[in-house]
N, C-alpha and C positions, 0 to 999 in steps of 0.2 A: 529507416524509421520515419514514419510519416510526421512525427512531431518536430522533426528538424526544420520543416518549412516555416514555422511560426517564430518570428524574431522575439516575441515575448517569452516563449518557452526557452529559446537559446539563452536569453538573459537569466531566466529562472534556473536553468541547469548550471550556469556559471556561479550564480549566487549560492545555490544550495550545495553545490560541490565544495565551495569554499567553506561554508558552514560545517559540512560533514568533516572535512579535513581538520578544521579547528577543534571540533568536538571530539573526534577520535584521538587527536594529539593530546587534548586536555585530560582524557581518561587513561592515557598511557598506551594507546593502541594506534600509533600513527600508521598511515597507509605507506606501502612501499614507495620509494622515490619514483619509480617508473609508472605509478598509478595515481592519477589525480582524482580528487573527489568528483570533479565534473565527469571524468571518464566513467567512474563507478556509477554515478547517478544515471547517466545516459544509458549505460549498459543494462542496469537493472530495470529501468523504465522501458527500454527497448524490448527486453524479454517479456515484461508484463504486457506491453502492447500486443506482441505476437500472440500471447496466450489469450488475451481478452478478445481478439479477433477470431479465434478458433470457435468452432461450434460448441465444444466443451466449455470453453471460457465464457461464451455468451450464456449458456445454460446455467453455469455456476453463478455468474453475475446476477442473473434473474432470480435465482434461488436466494442469494444473499440479500438482494433488494427486498424480497418478500419477507425475509427474516427481520430485517431492519424495521419494516413497516409494522409487522406483527408485534415485535418487542416494544416499539414506541407506543402502540395502541394499548398494550397491557400495563405499562408503567404509568403511575400517576403524573410524573413529570415528563413523560414522553422521552425525546432524545436528550433532554436536559437532566433527566433523572440520574442521580449518582450511580445507580446500578445498571444503566443502559449499556455501556460498552461491555461490561463483564457478562451481562445477559446475552448480548448478541454473540460474543465469542463462545459462550457455552453452547448456544444453539448451533453455531457453525461446527463446533467440535462434534456435537451429536450427529449432524448430517454428514460431514465429510471425514470425520476422524481426527484424532489429536495432532497428526502431522500437518494439518491444515489449519492450525490455530490462528485466528484473526482474519479480518477482512482482506488484508493485503495478500494473504497466502493463496487466495483463490484466483488471483489475477492471472 
């Protein structure tokens, strides 16, 4: 994973992994002992990085960026409008289908 070369990201993985572990434990779904939050965060983002670098991933990212711009231009509050995220997610579902609900699903 290319992200491994940045010490700031290494620190972020560690911090976010710990937060993920704590949050999951707090809601009653602890990670298995052999899987740390850091490992999970690194793995998920590593897969996302691979997908984003693919031709399909680049095309989807461009489409999603266009949706974000369009929705922001249509809403009176732009990206700060309370309906912004819901509207973006609805457009993404229209374009990619319900199994790709949300911006992160396209990565």
